[in-house]
Steps between C-alpha positions, in 0.01 A plus 500: 500500500722215627576321169783630280625382161811349671272291727327356198832422325624337820200272524526393132873437527472285818216298349663443165844437641368271776699661774659811637855427397427473124251786529771718649733422207222593255424827685872578576431480874655292772306206650460682827364807325239293315396326826481833687286664227269203480450488873439879508237459233318227681489705821364800320229288333422315821520156342748240380568478126714181518516180705869430549694174546860403428444398138242739359268798558131439432258780431208549737151593376588865562829453316317348200270801480776751528709310239209517250472877556873552491542326158212704354631834635863435394383401152295824467797706610723341247255564224464860612870552506536364147215710368661809652834418339320446169334841533831657575650329198198606285406136437167559665291805543208701372457728199202745510406656162243742374459699173355835408244354256261207530576391144846384612342214689426337161874434433639511855398149607689332208811707597467397869485132389839544335627676813384217725682239288822693555427598864297210655567620857353850444123536565341765270212714602310720246364790711211614287381742765805714434430541126377852533804623706777243460786750570344608832449137594868442420609786727267377775677159500198315349673409172840391383459604139260724312444499124407849400430707184579833673861494643503661846770746604618402845852443611383211715402307185687320228333516151590251222347572156341188347295530187229708324144397425249662265163630603226463242136584447298170503162463341254265335586407137185687377586824679531815284869532591592137458619535142748775572870443528507749787262733689552861574425640852201707373341188350465368862328808632143370461578135576429326831853418618561194716806518721647304783577791737365850562520771229747690721730193509455379144811555287311524168253758620764704685786451249317508173143619499518799736826642341311480164217701646263201520295456821309167487126538569439135596751298707429177678751338740516125446768330703469149357642458154257213427204728579642779282551265202148369528356851508699597192382185316147604578560846362469677837814709465864529395760351732834673559725215595843342452524299186631202692179480691283432193754322282303171491165668431649711214669197345170314509317786327271564792635850553684763299792682649581835341815704559474834678671754264705390196802401706306336775482590867755318722591498865828382658507246782748478781573271798533691826660367812631655820858613443609333820359159374593519126797255533290213646558199268138401449410867415780504238372174362146635454619826338726312260219263418284800407773626273554164333131475423442869410430433128255219582318715754474825313470359142665590173313825465653655820841372399471655158371826649819534707713452193879506513495730800282269702720203416810679612333612822389142562860379456623765742237409750597128475863590558411723785298238689739277697450129478518252788833373361655848469388576853680189622814599317493849651495344841 
């Protein structure tokens, strides 16, 4: 390739400065150096770019074409340089997120809206395909942050505790268990249970029913929360789901949410990032935003279930997560 960036800059300078002397001053070159480079370029291209006389230099048709191209290329290069600087300074970039439960996608968009207001240069992608194995996707470089209810043990990962949500049994208002303040594991043995994931992955079945000696006879996997709620309204089963996923339907009286055991059944959530990436400013911003909105996300029931211990743990977590400002001070 004959053309180089310096050739394009030379052509623009000679045209805009209307001569080689002023173009040389602009490019920090001598007049003879500018003349030599311009002549060399014309010889390589096999055509004249300027018509010369004592008073001015006039672009030829070939010169006009090359000038148009040069201005476009230089403008693109400048934009690329600025975007790269912005990425390096964390003013621009991409944040790829996934969760370990489909119900999180009910509150996640509103949180991302708040994040975008604070970080307008960061493009956010929700990687729904990684929902079943977000930690592995993180390790494979397909995610920047994973929201999980089962904290992984891997030295390559940084885990930040966030909040706790409550899992409940959801049913139609006329269901035989709807009037109870809580259900016992054995009362679900003969029910058709509707769950988002497989029985082997379901935290209620594995963490509550099986330890109590209850092996559900009928289990249907329903990934879409909307489909699950409609099935429960129609009396086609009992859903085992996070309370936040059915908050609106329960408030409207369309569904009844009953606690699992007298104290409820809760699961802790954490934000997981690669340890090598945990200090990136926009990752810190997102984790801190999760902490700031923990009560709104999880609801008062989860907050009350944690009690005094949960609040102290939350306070320690907030103190342990560095902010963008503290990161700047440490530098």
